[in-house]
C-alpha positions in Angstrom: -36.6 11.1 -52.3 -40.2 10.0 -53.0 -40.7 9.4 -56.7 -44.3 8.6 -57.5 -45.1 5.7 -59.8 -47.0 6.3 -63.0 -50.1 4.9 -61.4 -49.7 7.2 -58.4 -49.3 10.2 -60.8 -52.5 9.1 -62.6 -54.4 8.9 -59.3 -53.0 12.3 -58.3 -54.1 13.8 -61.6 -57.6 12.3 -61.2 -57.9 13.6 -57.7 -56.6 17.1 -58.8 -59.4 17.2 -61.4 -62.0 17.1 -58.6 -60.4 19.9 -56.7 -57.7 18.2 -54.6 -54.2 19.2 -55.8 -51.3 16.9 -54.8 -47.9 18.3 -53.9 -45.0 15.9 -54.2 -42.1 16.8 -51.9 -38.9 15.1 -50.9 -39.3 12.3 -48.4 -41.0 8.9 -48.2 -44.5 10.4 -48.7 -45.9 9.2 -45.4 -44.6 12.1 -43.4 -46.0 14.6 -45.9 -49.4 12.8 -45.9 -49.6 12.8 -42.1 -48.6 16.5 -41.9 -51.3 17.3 -44.5 -53.8 15.3 -42.6 -52.9 17.1 -39.4 -53.3 20.5 -41.1 -56.7 19.5 -42.5 -57.9 18.3 -39.1 -56.6 21.5 -37.5 -58.4 23.6 -40.1 -61.6 21.7 -39.6 -61.6 22.1 -35.8 -60.6 25.8 -36.2 -63.7 26.3 -38.4 -65.7 24.3 -35.8 -64.4 26.6 -33.0 -65.2 29.8 -34.9 -68.5 28.8 -36.4 -69.8 26.1 -34.2 -70.4 24.0 -37.3 -69.2 20.4 -37.0 -65.6 19.6 -38.1 -66.4 16.2 -39.7 -68.3 17.6 -42.7 -65.2 19.6 -43.4 -62.4 17.1 -42.7 -63.8 13.7 -43.8 -64.4 14.5 -47.6 -60.9 16.0 -47.9 -59.0 13.4 -45.9 -60.8 10.6 -47.8 -58.9 11.7 -51.0 -55.6 10.5 -49.7 -56.3 8.2 -46.7 -58.3 5.0 -46.5 -62.0 5.8 -45.7 -62.3 3.4 -42.8 -59.3 5.1 -41.1 -60.7 8.6 -41.8 -64.1 7.7 -40.4 -62.5 6.2 -37.3 -60.3 9.2 -36.8 -63.2 11.6 -37.3 -65.3 9.7 -34.8 -62.5 9.6 -32.2 -61.8 13.4 -32.6 -65.5 14.3 -32.5 -66.0 12.2 -29.4 -62.9 13.7 -27.7 -64.0 17.3 -28.5 -67.6 16.6 -27.4 -66.3 15.2 -24.1 -64.0 18.2 -23.7 -66.7 20.7 -24.4 -69.2 18.7 -22.3 -66.9 19.2 -19.3 -67.2 23.0 -19.8 -70.7 23.4 -21.2 -74.0 22.3 -19.6 -77.6 23.2 -20.0 -80.2 22.8 -17.3 -83.9 22.8 -18.4 -86.2 25.0 -16.4 -89.6 24.7 -18.1 -91.2 23.8 -21.4 -94.5 25.3 -22.6 -96.1 23.5 -25.6 -98.8 25.3 -27.6 -100.6 24.4 -30.8 -98.1 26.2 -33.0 -95.0 26.8 -30.8 -92.8 25.4 -28.1 -91.1 27.7 -25.6 -88.1 26.3 -23.6 -86.6 28.0 -20.7 -83.1 26.8 -19.7 -79.9 27.8 -18.0 -76.7 27.7 -20.1 -73.4 27.3 -18.3 -70.0 27.2 -19.8 -66.3 28.1 -19.3 -65.3 30.6 -22.0 -62.3 28.6 -23.3 -63.0 29.0 -27.0 -64.2 31.8 -29.2 -68.0 31.8 -29.2 -69.2 34.0 -32.0 -72.9 33.3 -31.3 -72.7 34.8 -27.8 -69.4 36.8 -27.6 -68.5 37.7 -31.1 -64.9 38.9 -31.5 -64.0 38.2 -27.9 -61.0 36.0 -27.3 -61.4 33.3 -24.6 -61.4 34.7 -21.1 -61.4 31.4 -19.1 -64.3 32.7 -17.0 -67.4 30.7 -16.0 -70.6 32.1 -17.5 -74.1 31.2 -16.5 -77.2 32.8 -18.0 -80.9 32.1 -18.6 -82.0 31.4 -22.2 -85.5 31.4 -23.7 -86.0 29.5 -27.0 -89.2 29.9 -29.0 -89.8 27.5 -31.9 -92.8 28.2 -34.1 -94.4 25.7 -36.4 -96.5 26.2 -39.6 -98.0 23.2 -41.5 -96.2 20.8 -39.2 -92.8 22.2 -40.0 -90.5 24.5 -38.1 -91.1 28.0 -39.4 -88.7 29.9 -37.2 -86.7 29.8 -34.0 -86.0 32.8 -31.7 -83.4 32.7 -28.9 -83.3 35.3 -26.2 -80.8 35.9 -23.3 -79.5 38.7 -21.1 -76.4 39.8 -23.0 -75.4 42.4 -20.4 -75.2 39.5 -17.8 -73.0 37.6 -20.2 -70.7 40.6 -20.8 -70.4 41.3 -17.1 -69.5 37.7 -16.3 -66.9 37.7 -19.1 -65.3 40.8 -17.5 -66.3 43.2 -20.3 -68.8 45.2 -18.3 -68.5 46.6 -14.8 -71.6 45.2 -13.0 -70.8 47.6 -10.1 -71.2 50.7 -12.2 -74.2 49.6 -14.4 -77.6 48.2 -13.6 -76.5 44.6 -14.6 -76.6 41.3 -12.8 -74.2 38.4 -13.3 -74.8 34.7 -12.7 -77.1 35.4 -9.8 -79.9 36.1 -12.3 -79.6 32.6 -13.7 -79.5 31.1 -10.2 -82.7 33.1 -9.3 -84.5 31.5 -12.3 -83.7 28.0 -10.9 -84.6 28.9 -7.3 -86.4 32.2 -6.8 -85.7 32.1 -3.0 -81.9 31.7 -3.5 -81.1 35.3 -4.5 -82.5 38.5 -3.2 -85.2 40.3 -5.2 -84.9 43.9 -6.4 -81.2 44.2 -5.7 -80.7 46.5 -8.6 -83.4 48.9 -7.4 -82.0 48.9 -3.9 -78.5 49.5 -5.2 -79.8 52.5 -7.2 -81.5 54.1 -4.2 
């Protein structure tokens, strides 16, 4: 059974006072520490998957309370690199055009991904479908007094829903990935296919 020394108890009490509570359970202490670290990392990456916000700002401060900081930083860097590479294999953007004005920048791009994680920014409440999704995106960034004043992002949600299998493109006036391909190369896909289909 793991019996903490008086110094360890003092450290635990100090850490508890800043919001981290320590639980002493039977064992040598190492197993429990590793299980707790794994749980914290899992929670951080779950939050990352749900919100799109980075996992390191969540996991590093908590892990640093009971693991050496150099180890925590190395672990966080390795996990972030691994997740970035994994997401990079499934997510790509292709720039189409950029228009720069005196008070705004407009980017046109194609976003491609495999829907393998929950993506609340584009498919809120939809569990991963495993489908490839490709759609055109327009980003407008407006400046005031040399600072970003606002950002607006537009895309064809019906196309996204059809590619995810949530809308029947055959029954509705909706296009799928062919709309994004036509943005990249206007001669690649036929024009006015929806009008012809309706006639």
